[in-house]
C-alpha positions, 0 to 999 in steps of 0.5 A: 500500500502506498504511503499516500493511501495509508495517509488518506486512510489514517486521516479518514479514520480520524475524521470518521471517529471525531465526526461520530463523537461530534454528532447526535449524542443526546436524543438526536441533538448535537453535543454542547458547543464547547465539546464540539469545539474541543474535538474540532480543535483536535481534528485541526491539529491532526490535519495540520500535521499531515499538511492538509487544509481544513474547514469547520463549515456549518459548525461556525468555528471560522477561526479554526479554518485553514481552507479557502472555503468549505466546498473546495470549489477553488480547485476547479479551473473554471469560474464557479459560484458559491452560495453564501455561508457564515464564513463570507458573512463574518469576513464581510462583517470584519471588513465593513465594521458592522454587525447589521446582518441585513446590510451585510447580506445585501452587500454580499449579494453584490459579489460576482461569485456569490449566488443569492437573492435575485440571482437565484431566479434564473435557476430551475425551481428544483435548484432554486428552492433549496438554495433559497431555504439555505439563504433563509436559514443563514 
């Protein structure tokens, strides 16, 4: 077995183990935030030791992220569009020095590579509906 396959297996097993421990533990509810953060910090260290990038995505611990985004779309050579996440809002909040979510979301919708608001109208309902739901949750 090649060393890259062994590395992948080790990281994969570690991610699976930590993810299982983060998940439903109390009648289907997420474990406490402090517990999840501690485990994600451990995972970040393990991933960093292997020179890999890491993002907490929906967990919202943006300070732990080392990856450019949650979905790795930046690896595609062609242009891409992403849906907004907490990460984009937080980065914009820091740049614009405001916590006004409505204002930040309107500003975010002006960005070329972000799929939100009126830009969704050009997509079929099958795609548009879950994207709109994601936007409303955000």
